[in-house]
N, C-alpha and C positions, 0 to 999 in steps of 0.2 A: 503494498500498500502504499501511496506518497500524496504528493500534492494533487487537486483533481486538477484538469483543463482550466477551469476558469481563473487560477492561479497566474498562469502564465507557461508556456512551456508546456515541456513530454511529465507526464507523470514519474513521481522518483519511481526508481528499483522496489522491488515487493520488501515491504519489512523496513524501511527508513519512516525516520520521524516525520512527523506533520505538527509544526507549529502551530497552535492558535493563542501563544501568551498575548500579543501586540498587534497592531495593523503591521500593514507593506511595509510604510516608511518609518512608522516608531512613532508617529506622531499622532496617532490617536488609540480610542477602545479595539481592546480584538474583536475579530467578528463573532466570538459569543459574546461581546461588549455592546456590539450594535445591536445585537437580537433583541437583549434584553433591554435596550433602551428603545428600539422603535415595538417593542411587543405592547410596552408600560403607552407609550404614547398611540399606538394602534387602539389600546383599548380604549383611553381617550378620547379617539375620533370616530369609535363606534356609537357612541352615545350623543356626537354633535351630528352623523349619520342621522340617528334616531332622532334626536331633535326636528331635523331638517326635514325630515318628512312628516313627520308630524304637524309643523309647522304648513307645510306642501297639501296636506291631505285636508284641502278645507272644507269637503262634501263630506268628511269621514267614511268616506269605502272603502277604504284598506283597514283603515283602525276599525271601524265599524267588524272588520273580518276578525281581527283578534280578539275579541272577550273571548273566546274558548282556547283553551288549551292547545289542541290542535293550531288553531287559524296563527295563535302569537308565535310558534314553533316554526311554520311555513315563511312570516312574516321574519321573523329572527333571521333565516336561514337567507331570505333574499336579500337583507341589509349586511349581513358579513360575510354573501358573494357581493356587495358592491364592491365593500371596506377592498376586499382582497384582489377585484379586479385593480382597483388603484395599486395595491402593495405588489403586484406582479406585472405591471407594467411599468411600474419604478425601478423593479428590478431589472427589468430586459431591458430596458432603457440604457442603466447603465451597465449593462452588459453590450452595447452596440446589436443588439437585435431588434432593434426596430429600422434597420438603416430602410431608407426609400420611401415613410409615410409622412403626411403633414408634419411638419413641425423639425424638419434637421435629423431626423433619427432621436430627438428629444422632445415629441409632442406634449410632456406633462410638465417638463418645465417652464418648457414654452409657456402654456397653458396658465402656468402660476403667476409666470411674469406679468404673462394681458390681466388675471385679475389683479394683481397686485396693485398694476397702473390705474386698475378702474377703479380698485375703494382707494390709491388716492383721487383720482377725479371729482369722482359720485361716490364717498361714503356711503350713508347705509341705503340707496339705492340699488344697491349690489342687492341687499336681503328681495327685491323684486323682479329680481330677472332672473330667470332659469333658464338661457341657454349652455350653458359651459357645459352641463354633463351631457349631451349630445352631442359632439366633440369625441366624450371618452368613452360614452357606444359607437359611433362611426368606428373609432380605433379601434374596439374590440371585435367589429362585425364584421372589420376590414381581417382582421388578424385570423377571424372563428372560419369564415369564409372561404378560406386562401386552398385548402383540399376537398375534396368531392364530401358532401353530405356535413362538413364541419364538425364541427368537435360537441361532443353530447354530456349531460350534466346540469348539475348544480350551478356549477361556475359558468361554464360557457353555454349554457342551454339558454337560446333567449325566450323561449317558453317554461321555461321555469320557473320565472319572479316576473310572470309581464310585465307589472309596475317601472321597473328598471328600465324598458324600452318603450315602454307608450309615452302617456303626457308626461309633461314637464314635471319632476316630486320634487328635484333639489336643487335648492338656488343655488346663484351663484355665491352670495355672499358665504352659504352653509358648507358647499364646495371648498370655497377659498380657508377658511376653519379645519376644513378636514387638511387639504394639503400642505396646511403649515404643520400641522400635529405630524402630520409623517415626512413632512422634510428636514423637518428640523427640532433637537430635541436643547433647553435651554440656549437658545440663539444659534445651536453648533450645527452646520448641515449632516443630516444623516449618511454617513456612508454606504451606501445600499451596494456600490463595490465591494468592497469587505464579505460581504452575506457570503454563506453558503446557500447551495440551495435547499439543503435540510431547513434551514431557519425559517424558509416560508413554512413548516410544518409547526414549529412552536408557535408562530405566531399566530394561525389557525389555533391552533389550541387555547391559546392564551385568549380567541375571541369566543371559541364555542363554551369558556366557564361561565360562561354569563345567561340567565334564564330574561323572559320580555316576562314581566310581569306590567298589574292594570293597578294601580294607584287605589287604595279601597279611600282612602283618610288623607289630607293634605301630609306630606310625608317628605324628608329629608337623609338626603346619603352624607353617610360619617366614615370620617378615617377612625382606625388606619387604613379597614382593610374595604372602605367602598360602598360597605351593605347599605342598601335606603334601609330608614324604619319611618314607621307609621306614626305620628308626632300624633294624630287624633288620640288614635289606641294607646299608645302612651300616656297622654294626658289622664284619660282614663283612670292609669290605672295610682294606687297612694302613691306618695311621696319617695315614700322609702322601698318602694317596688321598681320605680322608676329606671334606680342605677342598676340593680340583679338583671332587669330587661334590657337594659346598653349593653351591658358587658356580654350577657348570651347572647344574644343576639347580633350583636356588631361589634364585638371584643373593644369595647369600648369601657376604659376606664379613669374615673375625672378625679383631678382632685377634690382639695375640700371645699374651694371658694365656689367652683360651675359645680361642683355636684349637688350644693347647696339651694344653686339659684335650681337647680332643675327639679329640684325635690319641691320647690317652695314656687314652683311655677302654675300661675292659673288660666294659662290660656294657650294656643298653640304658638301667637308672638313672640310668648315671652320664653315660653320653650324654645323655639327656632332661635331667638338672643341669646342664651343663655348657652345653646351649642355650636354656634356661631365661629366660633377658632377652631372644630375640629369639624367642620363642613366641607365635602371631600372636591378638590379643584375640577374633580371630571365635570362634577353639577353642584355646583354654590348655591345656585337658586333652590327654593324651595317648589317642590314636583305637585302639581295641582291636585286635586282630585278624581278619578277617572284618565288620568294620562299614564303614558305607557313607561317606564324605564329600564332601564339593564340592573339585573341582581345579582351579584354574584351567587352560583349557585352550587349544584352536586353532579348538573349534568357531566363535566368531564371526570369526577369521581364514578358517576354511574357508571359511564361510559370504560372505563377505565383505562384512558387512550393518552398516554404522553411526550411528549417529542424524547425520541431515543438521542444522543448525543453523538457526533461520528466517531469518536473513540471506541464506543460499544460495537456500532455497527459495522466499521473497519474490520474489525477484530474478530469477530462473529463467520461474516462474511468470508474473510482472508482463512481462516481456518474451517468453511464448510467448503469451500472450494479447493480447495488444494490440492485435498486428495485425488478430484474429479482431473486436475488438469496434470497431475504429476503420476501417473498409475504407471505402475511398472520402471517406474526409474528414469520415463523420457516422458519432454519436454511436449506437451500436446501439439497439435497439429492443427492449420487453420481452421480445416472443416470439424476437427473435435470440441474447439470453442465454443462453433457456433452452432452447432449439433446440438448444446446445452440447453436443457428447457428450466428455467428459473422460478421459481413461484415464490409470490409472499401474500398467501390468503387473509391476511389481516393487513392490509399494505397501509393504511394511512394514507398520509400524502407521498409516499413514495422513498421514502428514508433508504429502507437496504434494499430497496431495487436501484437505488441513484446510486449506490455505494456497488451493486456488484457490474453495473453498467461501466462504473470505471476498470473496477478492477479485471471484466470481463476484457475489458477496451487493449489494457496494457499488455495481458497474456496475447490478444491477438496479434498487437505489433510485434510483440518479443517472435509469437510462431511464423507471421511473415520475414523476419529480419534473419529466423533460422534459415527458412526456405529459400529465401532468395525470392521472392513471390511477391506481387506488388497489391495493393487492395486492387480489388474488383469493383470493375465504374460503370455506370452506365455506358450506353453509346454516344451519349447525348450532356454528358456529366463531365463538368469543369476536374482539372486535376482538384485533389485532398492534399490535406496533410493526412501520414498514416492515421493518426491518433483519431484525429475526426469523422475519418469514414470509418475505423473501428467502433467509434460511440454509437454513429447511427445504425453500424450493421447489428451488433448486440443488441442495441436497444429493438430494431425490430423483429429478429429472429429468436434471439434467448431472452428475453422479460416476458411474467407473467404476470396478473396480480390482482386481488378479491378483495371488495372491500362493502359494507352494509351504507357508509354515508355517501349520496352522489357527490358529493361536491369534495369528499377527502378524492373521491375516485377524478375529479376532474383536476385536484392540486396536483395529486400521481401523476398524472399527464403533462401537465404545464413542467414539472418539478423535469420528469426525464426531456423534455425538448427543450430546455433550460439548459441542462449538463447537457446535450448531446450540442448544442451551438448551432444547430447548423438553418438558419432563417429561410432558407426555400423547402426545409419541411413543411409541410401543414401543420398547426395544434393537433389534428384528428389524426396522427401519423400510428398511434397505440390502440386508439379504439376499439377494434379485436380483441386486444391483449390484457387490458384492463377493465374490469365488470364490477359491476355493482351488481351486490348482492350475498346474501348472508352462507357464508362459509359453513357455514355445521348444518345448513338446512337443506338437503336435494335428496333425490332418487338417482338408481343407479338400474338400465337397460336391465340387468338380471332381478331389479328389484320387483318391474314393474307387472309378472308375468300371475304375480298370488296377489290371493289378497291378503289387506296387514293385517293381521288378527289383533296384534297388540294397539292398534289404533283407539283411541275411545271415541266410537262411533254412539250415537242416539242407539240407546236401547233398554229393556228395563234386566231385571236377572233372571226372564229366561236366556235374553239373548246372550247373556256375557256366559250362562250355563253351555251355551251350545258353542259358543267361539272357546272354551275352556276343554270342551269335549273334541273340538277341530284337531287343539292343541296334543290331546293326549294320542289323539289319529297321527300326526305328524310323523313321518317317523326321526330318528335323530339325525341330524348331519353327518356325514364322517369326517374326524377329528385329525386335519394334520400331523405331519409327525413334529413332536416336539408342543405341539402348541399343551395351553397350560389345561388343567382337570377346568369342564363345565364348575360355573360357580364362583373360579378362584380369583375372578375380579371384583369381587366384595360385594355381588348383589345381595340384594337381601333376600333372607332364606323365611322369612317370616314375613305380615306385617300386613297394614291393607292393599297391598297390592295384589296379595294370596297367591294362588294358580300361577298367576299371569308373571308372576317378579321372575317366575325361573324359565319366562322365553330364553330361548336364545341369543344369543350375542347379535348384531347387526352386523350387514354384509360386509362391515371394515372393522368387522368386533376383534377383540384380544385372542383368538383364536388366531389370528392368519391368515386367514384365509384371504386369496388372490380376488382381489378386485374381480365382476364382472364373472367371478364361482356364485353359485349357489349356497354353496357353504355357510351358515348362521344368517341369512339376509332374516329378515324381518316380515320381509314379504315372499317367503319361499313358499311353493305351494303346498298346501294345507292340504289334508286326505278329510275324508269325509264323504259321505254316499252324493254330494251332486257335484263334485268334480269341476265345477265350475272354473276352479285359478288352473287347470291344465287346456282349460279350452285357449287362453289367450296365448300359449306356449309356441306356437309357431307366429313367427311374424314379428314378435318385438324383440328380436333381435335388434330393427329398425329402430326403437321408439324412439319418439321422436317430443318435441316438447312439450304438445298437446298431454301429453302419453303421459311421461310424469310427472307434467304438474298434477293432471287427475288423481293419479294414485299418492302423490306426497300431500294433497290436500285432506283426504282423509283423515289424516290424524291432526286436521283444524278444522272440520266438520260444524258446524255450529249447533250447540247442545238442545236448543231448541229454536222457536217458528215457525215457518212454517217449512223451511228446505228442512228443517230437522229428520223433518217425516220420508224425505226421500234421500237420507244416507241409505249408498247400499249393502247388503248382507253378502254373505258366500256366493248365496242365489244369484243375485244380480247384479255381480262382481264384474261378468265379461260383457254384459250389456252398459253398465255406466260404462266402461272404460272404450266400449268401438263407438260411445256418445260423444267421449271427450271433443272432437273436431267438431261438432253439431253446434255452428252459433246458438241456434231457436232452443237449446234444449237447456232446462234452468240447471240441473247438475251442471253443467260444463260451464254454463256463466258464472257458477259461483267457483266454483275449484278454479277458474281463469284469475275471479276478482281475489281468490284468498291467497293462489300465487304472487300475483302485484305485488298486495299488500306486506306479504312473508320476504318477500324477495328471493323466492327460490333458485337458489345454484343447484344446478344439475351439472357437475364435474366434464364428464364425459360428451354433453353436449358443448360446453361453452369452451373447452379447448380441444376440439376434435384430431388434432395435429399431434397432440400430447397421449393422447388415450385411444388413438385405432392403432398405434405402431406396435410391433411385436411384443414390445414388453412394455407396458401401458403407463403412465406412471411418471413423474416429474424428478427430473437429476436431484435440484436440489431444491430443499423448499426454507425459505428464510424466514424472520420477523421476529416482531414484537409485539404478540398477541395479547388483546384487552385483557388485562387483570381485575377480576370480577371474582367476587365471594357472592356464594351462595346460600352459604351458611355460618355463623358467628356473629360477633359484634357489628362488624364492618359487612352483613347482609344485604346488597340490594335485591327489590323484587325479580322476580321470573314468572311469567305468566306462565297458568298450572297447565297449558294445553306446551309448550315448549318443554316446562319439567320433565313432564311426561315421554316425552318424546326422547329426550336424552337419555335419560332412565332406562327406556326401552333399546336404543340403538345405539349407544355410547357405554362400553365398557369403563370409560377413565370417570364418569358421573356415578362413582358410587362412593361412599367412604366422603372427605375433604370435598365437596362438588363445590365447581369453578368455571368458570370461562376459561380462563387460561390451562385449566385441564384437560377440557370438550377439544379448543385447538392443538394441544399436546399431541392425543388421538389420533387427530384430527390430519394435520401434517403429516403423521410419522405413515399415514393409510393412503397420503397421496402419491409418495416416492416410490418408482420403479428397485427392483430391486437395484440393490450398490448405489442407490441414487444415496443423498446426504441431507441431514437434518439440520439444522443452524437457529436455535431459535433463543431470546433471553426471557426469561422467566423468574419469579421469584423465586431463593433461593433454597424456602421453606419444600419445593415439592420436593426437591433432595431428598429430605433426608424425614421430614415430619410422618406421622404413621396413618394420618387422616389420609395422605396423599399416597398412600399405598395402591390403592388401585388406578391411578394415575399411571402410577411406575410401574406396573405388572400391563398396564394395558400396551403403555410402549415398548416395554421391553420384552411381548412377545410380536413385536413387528420388528426393531432397530434394537442394537445391540451397542450402547453408549460407549464412550472416546474414555478413555483411562484416567484424564485429567481434564475435567473441563473449568473450564474462568470462573472465579468469583469474583464479581463484580460490586460487592460489598452493599452497603447503604450510602444512601444519599446521591447515587448515579444519576437520579432524576428528580429536576427542578423540582419543588413541594412534593418528594415522595422519600418517604423514611426508613419502606421496608428493600430490604439487600434484592440484590438480583444475583442471576450468576448464565451461565451461555450455557443451552441443552444442545451438544453436539454427537452426533449418533451414523450408524451408517444403517441402511435399510438391509435385512436379509435378507436372502433369497426362499422360496418356498417351503425347499426340498431343507437347508442351512440348520443343522442342527441347533435348538436353541440352550444358551445359555443358562443355569442354575439362576433360581429367582436372586436377588440381593436384595439386602435390605434398603439401602441406601446407594444414591448416585454417586461416584467418589469427585469430592472438589479436587482441586488443585491446592498443594499445602506450600506457598514460598515463605511461609512463617518458621518454620522447623527446622532447628536444625539435628544432625546425626543423635546426639544425645537423648534432645527431644525427644525424637519420633522414635526412636528406642524403647525409652520410657513409657513414653505414650502406650506404645505396639503390648509391651510387658506386663502393665499394669491392667490394659484390655483383657488380657489372656488369664484373666485371673475370674474366679468367681464373683458374684453380685453378692451385697450385703442382703440379708432376706427379705424379700417383699414388701412381707408382715409388721416391719420398722417405718412405717410411710403410707401416708392415707392423707384424704381431700374431708377434711372436718367443718373448712370454711361457714362461714352464711352467706348462702351465694344472694345476693341482692337482688329482686328485682327494681322496676321503675316509681311502684307506686313505694315500696322500702326504700327505696335510697330517700325518700321525700319525709319517714318517718325517724333519720336521725342524723343527731346533729352535731357540730363541730364545741364543744364545750370539754371543759379542761372538770368540772363538777356536774354533777347532778342538777337537771333541771326540769320538775313534772310538764309534760308527763316521759320527758327523755332522761329515764333514771337507771337505765343496766349498762355498765359501760362495756365496749366493744373494742377490738384489736384492729388493726391494718396492719399490711404488711412492715407499712417506717415504723412504725413502733418498733418491731425487733431488733437488736443489733446485737454485735456477738458477745454472746454471754450476759445479754443485758435483754431483758424487756419492761419497757418503757411502760409507764401511767398509762391508759386507755386518754387519746384527745376524744374520743367521740363517743355519745351514750346513744341507743334506740329505744324509741317508744317500744318496749318488747310487746304489747296487748295490743300493739296497729299493725304490727307488720303484717303481710299476709305470706310472703314465703315461709320454707321451714325454717323455724327455732329449735334449737337443738334442745335438751332437756338439762339442767346442771349437773348432772352426773355423765353426762355423755361430755360436756367438757372437762370435767375433772379426771375423765379417762386419760387425754394427753395427756403424753411425756413434755414434749418438746413443742417448741414454734420457730419455726422452719421459715424465713421470710421470701417471699414466690417472687416479690419484684426487684429482682440481684443478677449479678452476670455467675454467682458461685454460692454455696451453702454456707451463711450467715445462722445461728440458731441460739437459742437461750431457753431455759427450763421456762416450763409452765406453771401456771398459779391455776391452772379452775378456769380463768375470767374467757369467756364468748369472745369470738374473731372470727372478722370477716374474712372471703373466702382466696387475699394478698396473702395470708398465710396458712401454710401445708406443718398438718400434723406430724411428728415424732413420736415411737411407743418403743418397747423396751422389751427384750426374751430373756431365757437364760443363759442367753452367752454374753447380749448386749445390754449393758443398766442404759437408762437413759443420762447418766453423768458419763458413759465413758462413752456414749454414741454422741453428748454434746460435745466434746473434745474432736474425736472424730471430723465431726462434720468440721466444725471449726480450723482444722488444720488445714498451712497453708498446703502438704505434699494432695492432700485432696481438692480441696482448691482448685490449683494448680489443674488435675487432672480431669473436673468439671468443665474449667473453661477453655482447656485444647480440646477435650475428646466435641463438647458439644459445639457445634457451627453456631447456633443461635443465643448462646452464652457471649460471641463475641463481635456479635451485628444484630442491629436493629433494635427493640425495645425488649430486652432479655427480660426472661422468668427462668425461673426454678424448675423444674415439673417432676412430679409424680415417677415421669417412667425415667428421669436425668437419675433419681435419687435412687431408685432401683438396681440401676447401673455403676454405682458407687464399686467399685471391687475392694474387696473385705482381703483382710490381710493372708498370706500363706499359712498351712499350719506352723509352720514354726513362729514366726510374727504374730500369731493370739494368743503367745501365752503371756504378751505388754499389754493385753485388753487391759488385764486387773490396774497396770499401770497407769492408765488411762482413767479407770474407774474411780482412783484414787486422788489423781489430779480433781477430776468430773468434780466430785463431792469438796473437796475445797474451792474450789473456784465457782462454780454455779449457782449453790445458795446465796453466796455475796452478793450476787445480778450488778458487778460493779466492772463489767469487762473482763480486758485478758491484757495483764501488763506484759512489758517487751520480756522479761525476764522470766515470765511465763510460757510466754510462744516458742521462747526458745528450746525449752524444754520440749512442750508441748510437741514442736516439729521437728526435733530431733527424737521423739519416739515414736511417732508418726512412719519418720524415716524407715525408722531403725526396724519398726513391723513391717513394713515395704521390699527390706530387704536393697535400699536404696546405696547407689554407692553415690561417692563425694562430687563425681563430675553430677551425676542427679540430681544430690542438695543443692550446691550451686547454681541451678539451673531452676529448681525453686526458688532458692532463696532471692535469686536476681528476678522471678517474674512476682515475687511479691512486696518487693521492695519499691515494683514501679506499676502497682497494681493497686491505689487505695482505697479504702471500702467507703461505701456510700456514705453519704450522709444523714445524718440523722432524721433530717425532716424530708428524706426521700427524693 
């Protein structure tokens, strides 16, 4: 990897460093710095676009359409498209890609100069003029219409947002303010020439981080997060509750004087004046009741989409593609490079495809040089530099992508057009390769010959029993050699799904069945007296879009209403499929509507050149799929029918259910034998037990590399979750499967020889008895949390003291700082004897064990419970857990102790190595030390620590080198503060 073509000159040799710390001439911010400046400015400009739209919409037509959530979503998409068009044009202008258009290649710079001059001459009259946007619309149409059919999608399609193309909607004054925001920061011009193509993606992610809302009362946008607060609703609260609402809703903490003014305000005007110094500069004026406004929302978090830094994309792409380009120790020939099919199934704005284009183009140039060949040119095509020709060829022949967001698809198309930097190519040159659709929801030709018995079609218990009977009559599909036993993917063995929960895995299931075969398909022909499914067997080899849409629509058939009664059954399935192409058939019309709404993506039809070849599938699948969890504290909503579909068809959707887990299996299933997978995913997928089904589903298809890269936490702006690269190779159907592994191997560059040897030796010892640890803490619900108050002394009804994790220190159980209304809590609160049975309190919110003796008081679930047995008294266990050797082992062994938001887990404690038999004789010495130090509840003095660490080191038979290794770690790893 190396410098991209936009920085000038050829790409650097693979492996060369790419500097991003400063601008080209050292006089300004780096590319990332410019992108951060522009992102902040663009978010403010989006507000200007919205206000300009509302001011121009005097008839209330489009604003009226924003009364519904769907209307606001469409309007927001249109406004974001308008702004992204401007940003795209400014970037293309800086790259010299607008040569030949009006304005001498710099049409927006010329337009801004004209508006500046008009502002000086006419002042406010600019607000009543509406001619400037027409120049931008004409420019974009000229670019869009260069190729046959033009470009399509939310950004380029003139039909997607008609108000951008029709009547004047943005005044010249508003456009002047928007361009002012996009062209300069603190009076200094923004250097678009410094930006990478990928930065367009981070700008887009920053814009979709806002929801479009309607003010229910007079409102105000407040710093530090630019959150809009309803002043009328705030005024209705008692004075003392207003400050809590501001802190909770807007992250706003006020000093004593402004807080007193807010609490004492008796009108909206007084409240607004009290908050005036905290008004957001993006919207310093009050927002009128009924007006539209932009609210920092959860959309980006719900979508799980974040811009991927180039340092990560370049590493993952190189690790993914290199084995394909250096097979058998020989460099790839030009034809080998151009024969590769690379796909990003969740491409967003195309960062991974752009990087793949750069790297493959560099290798193609090397291949031409090695072969002594010149780049192929069309008959009437003028000569081009080899790298320029290589970029265009790779983009056209090798790259494929899918995304659910049409605007993102357009941005990916534009990003690749920009990185290719060939102004003669139309914007539409990749229309057939970059598709809008749901990568996870689609059918295969082999499936549609059978009734999808697992789909939740309308019907009563009789129908359900009929389906179960059909399932029992269906023969089990043969299991390919090396496949995991049925049920090993973590599918529920009981529960509400009943017998249907035991359905075979989907056509891309963990059994590793090759695509196109009947093994494991949900729609594999069911047995039974009707035999209707077999009636479709002939002629479906070439099943078209209508047939696949019709089959897939059965999973989303409406459960009620007029059309519910038309849901096909096994006996009528053949007639339903035959009518799929009939425009007048109501069932066909419904299936088409469902397909459009759900954006089905049938991979075989979307990319026929990839899936019609002898060994179907992509040579490489790369990307950073959305990180969305459907369980746990950060759980996002999921439609019941989508949940049901994934549960039946994707073996990764068990255990810890997540969107990124679904993509891991989908990406692996899209590869041809020998194909390479390269995804960026949360590091927790590599080792958490809940992700076991995801790992098993992947490992049934692919073999992971031996040293997966860990990118740590903080790799993404605004994301604390550590991430890693999943790199693997698709196995052939006949290849033997490796034995299941508990976790994927992350590369460890932080371990020296002594540390690695000690870690391996201690890990081979038997663990402590599992019964020594358990979870006894009070798990609070939302309602319970309201019954807990922070107070040093009881205050009725909050009279029961309760500890939390921060109250536990090293051999110190601090006095509880919270009290609970025991009679008022609705969650489970244990009996006093249950609390008194706990012998040790172990802090959960820590990077290693921190323990103190229990005094029998209640505690929350941020504390874990320790017990004793005949070998380990609570005093011996107290000392063992607090020793540096045990803490070192825990910290070094468990990845999540070193990264992200660490927690000590029961599984971690139950994995702590017990001393070997020779060292077990020293447990009595630990017991004596614990009896001396534990009841004092005063911590661990330095001399006692040395004695404790030496005793445990002897128990574990550690060498002097190993003791020194642990001592250095302990000196560099301080205890957490008492306040947590």
